[in-house]
N, C-alpha and C positions, 0 to 999 in steps of 0.2 A: 811078750813084747808090748809094752804100753806106749802107744803112739800119740798120746795127748800132749798138751803143752805143759811146760814147767809149772805155770800157774795152776792148772788143773791138778797136777800131781800134789802140789803143796796145799791147795785150798780144799779140794774135794776128797783126796785120799788115793791110795793105790792098792791093788790086790796084794795080799800077803800070801806068798807061796812057801813060807817056811815049813809048814806041815807036810808039804809035798817034797821037801828037800830040793827045791828048785829056786833059782834066783830070778828076780824080776829085772828085765832089761828095759831101760827108758830111752827111747829115741823118738823125738817129735816128728810127726809127719808134716806139720806146718806150724808157722808162727801164729801168735795171737791175732794178727791182722789177716790171717788166711793165706799168707804167702807160703807156697809149698817148699819143703826142704829139698832142694835140688840134689843134695848129697845123701839122700836117705839110704840108698843101697850101699854106698861107701861107708856110711855111719854104722850100718849093721855089721859089716866086716870089721870095722875098727873096734867095736865093743866086744868082738869075739863070738858073734853068732855064727855057728857052723852051718854050711849049706846042706849038710846031710842029716841034720837034726830036725825034728818037728818043731815048728815055730807057731805059736798061737798069738794072734794080733788082737788087741783090744783098744777101744777108744771110748768116748762117752756113750755113743748109741749104736755103734757098729758100722757107721758110714765111712769114716776116715780109715778105720782098720781094714775094711774091705779093700779100699784103694791101695793101702800099704801092702797088704798081703799079695795083691795082684802084681805090684811092682817087684816085690821080693821074689815071687815066682819067676818073673821075667828075668831077674838078675841071677837065677840059677839055684834059688832055694827050693829044694825038692818037695818038701812036705809042709805046706802052710795052711793054717786054719784061721778063720775069722770068728771072733766071739760076737755072734749076730746082734745081741741086745746090748752089747757093750758094758761099761762099768755102771752106768746110771739108768740105762734103758730109755724108753720113750716118755713123753710127757703124760701125766695122769689127767683126770678130768679137771683138776685144779691148776693145771699148768706146771706141776712140779715133777722132777725126775727122781728116780731112786726108789719108787714105791711099787711099781707095777711089774717091772721086768729088769733084767740086767744082773750084774755081779752082786751089787749091794742088796737088791730086793730078793735075791735068791739066798741070802744069808751066807754067802761065801766069805771066807776070811779076808779082811782088809784092814788097813791102818791109815792113820792120818797123823801128820806131823804137827 
């Protein structure tokens, strides 16, 4: 479950779960301006996320996905996980993301449109 914004999905890329036989679900936790998605839990149900299935939440650095996982848990999702370093991880010494930790830095599969 990638909870970043549409702009992040399009410009930065998304995890590629094809080799795992899983589908990536995209539901934004907040808008570009930081406005929370008040319908987040409803959106999870609408896209078919089952409450009895394990759900892994990811964002850029692990902060938004942690909040999203907590809300999902409160909404009845039984097994939720936060990808702590997110897709791009923290800033490196040069102020860039994606090189020290996270999905991309760990050389996990991803794709960009």
